[in-house]
C-alpha positions in Angstrom: 138.8 66.5 167.6 139.3 67.1 163.9 136.6 67.4 161.2 136.2 64.5 158.9 138.7 64.6 156.0 141.1 67.0 157.7 144.7 65.9 157.9 146.4 65.8 161.3 148.2 69.0 162.0 146.2 71.1 159.5 143.7 73.7 160.6 140.0 73.0 159.6 138.9 74.5 156.2 137.1 77.8 156.4 134.4 79.1 153.9 131.4 77.6 152.2 131.4 73.9 151.2 130.7 72.8 147.7 127.5 71.2 148.7 126.2 74.5 150.2 127.1 76.4 147.0 125.2 73.8 144.9 122.2 74.0 147.2 122.2 77.8 147.0 122.3 77.7 143.2 119.5 75.1 143.0 117.4 77.2 145.4 117.9 80.3 143.3 116.9 78.4 140.1 113.7 77.1 141.9 112.8 80.6 143.1 113.4 82.1 139.6 111.4 79.3 138.0 108.4 79.7 140.4 108.5 83.4 140.0 108.5 83.2 136.2 105.6 80.7 136.3 103.6 83.0 138.6 104.2 85.9 136.2 103.1 83.9 133.2 100.0 82.6 134.9 99.1 86.3 135.8 99.6 87.4 132.2 97.5 84.5 130.8 94.7 85.2 133.3 94.8 88.9 132.4 94.7 88.3 128.6 91.9 85.7 129.0 89.8 88.1 131.1 90.3 90.8 128.4 89.3 88.5 125.6 86.3 87.3 127.5 85.2 90.9 128.2 85.7 91.8 124.6 83.6 88.9 123.4 80.9 89.7 126.0 80.9 93.4 124.9 80.8 92.5 121.2 84.3 93.6 120.6 86.1 90.3 120.4 86.1 87.3 118.1 83.0 87.2 115.8 82.0 83.7 114.7 78.8 84.7 112.9 77.7 88.0 111.4 75.3 89.9 113.7 71.7 90.3 112.7 72.2 94.0 111.8 74.9 93.0 109.2 72.7 90.4 107.6 69.8 92.9 107.5 72.0 95.5 105.9 73.2 93.0 103.2 69.5 92.2 102.4 68.7 96.0 102.4 70.9 99.1 102.0 74.1 97.1 101.5 72.6 94.5 99.0 74.8 95.9 96.2 77.8 94.5 98.1 76.6 90.9 97.7 78.2 88.9 94.9 81.6 87.8 93.5 83.9 90.6 92.6 87.1 90.5 90.5 89.9 92.9 91.3 92.0 94.7 88.7 95.1 93.2 90.3 93.8 89.6 89.8 92.3 89.2 93.3 88.7 88.4 94.2 86.2 89.3 96.8 83.1 87.3 97.5 80.4 88.6 99.8 77.4 86.4 100.8 74.0 87.6 101.9 74.6 85.5 105.1 77.4 87.9 106.1 80.4 85.8 105.1 83.2 87.2 103.1 86.2 85.6 101.2 89.1 87.7 100.0 92.0 86.8 97.7 94.1 90.0 97.4 97.1 89.9 95.1 99.8 92.4 96.1 103.1 93.3 94.5 105.5 90.4 94.2 104.6 87.4 96.3 102.5 89.5 98.7 99.1 87.8 98.7 96.4 87.7 101.3 93.7 85.0 101.4 90.8 85.0 103.9 88.1 82.5 103.5 84.5 82.6 104.8 85.0 85.1 107.6 81.9 86.7 109.2 81.5 90.4 108.7 81.3 91.9 112.2 80.0 95.4 111.2 79.8 98.1 108.6 81.3 101.5 109.5 79.9 103.7 106.9 80.8 102.0 103.6 83.8 100.1 105.2 83.6 96.4 106.1 84.9 95.4 109.5 86.1 91.8 110.3 86.9 90.8 113.8 88.9 87.5 113.8 91.3 87.7 116.8 92.4 91.0 115.3 90.3 93.7 113.7 90.6 94.0 110.0 88.9 97.0 108.3 88.4 96.9 104.5 88.3 100.5 103.5 85.6 101.0 100.8 86.4 104.3 99.1 83.7 103.9 96.5 80.7 101.8 97.4 79.2 99.5 94.6 77.9 101.6 91.8 77.1 101.0 88.1 79.7 101.7 85.5 78.8 100.8 81.9 77.2 97.4 82.0 78.7 96.2 85.3 79.1 97.2 89.0 82.3 98.6 90.4 83.6 99.3 93.9 87.0 100.3 95.3 88.3 98.5 98.4 91.7 99.2 99.9 92.7 101.0 96.7 91.8 98.1 94.4 88.9 98.4 91.9 86.6 95.4 91.9 84.0 94.7 89.3 81.1 92.2 88.8 78.5 91.8 86.1 
């Protein structure tokens, strides 16, 4: 008896059929797809657990300034509160509620605008913001009187207010 499709007098074909090759390729794609999905799920779970732990430990996203920051702005850091104008044209507004808005003008079209972010902490004179990433505003000279106005230097820029 001859296989279906074989001509009389010809030996049966040897090797893998086209259907078998297609099924092997599809199976490989499915296995790779499932493996990739499993890896992605593992990474997302890991990152989510890390973010949750950081938030729980006070090191993650900050949605409101902690009480110690608000107390500092009403006490020893009260000189920080107010609207400051930078020598480069930018501005810095610090509220006693612990919120900060920054409009930094850099060279060329390099400009940074952050609006109404909560201050997460003070490290010495520096201001720390924690909004997905940690941003530290380096205060090299805390607010101090100069002539008839106040001055402070943040990230190398001199800011003044009346």
